[in-house]
C-alpha positions, 0 to 999 in steps of 0.5 A, a space after each residue: 305755146 299760146 293760142 289767143 283769140 282776137 283783141 276785142 274792145 267793147 263800146 263801154 271801154 273794156 279791152 281784152 284778149 284771152 289765151 290758152 297757154 300750154 307748157 310742159 304738160 300743163 294748160 292754163 288760161 290767161 286774159 290780158 285786159 284794160 279797163 277804160 270805163 272809169 268803173 269797177 269791173 268784175 272779170 271771170 276767167 274760165 278754162 274749158 278742158 276736154 271731158 267737161 273739165 272746167 277751171 273758173 277764177 274770179 280775177 281781182 276787180 279791174 278799177 283803173 286804166 292800166 293794162 292787167 292780166 289774170 291767169 287760172 291755175 295750171 292744170 295737167 293736160 289731159 289731151 292735146 292743148 288744142 282741145 282746151 278753150 278759154 273765156 273771159 267775161 267782164 261784168 259791170 258794177 251792181 248786184 251780181 244777178 243784175 250787173 251788165 255783161 260788158 265784154 266776153 273774149 274767148 281764145 278761139 278765132 272765127 273760122 277764116 280769121 287771120 292772126 
């Protein structure tokens, strides 16, 4: 099962879609992305599970205009897979505390959204 949020595009040229994946009693987060900014990005992918369980992964830097993916490790599902959400954040170059957040893509769709 895959539950994906909308495909988002930032004005700076970052494109992403983030999903919660579930299979065989395991759950994990996956983000599909493309970096057309011409600059290095630092993606961070987070899986938020029931009971406050969180898995965070700093993905390999995205430096080119080719499509890429990033996945968190798989964890045993402790409840319905629908109770987990995923968020990917794409941060630009610069010191960590000053780098701009260019895009945040989640696995949830807005209420009433189609797709």
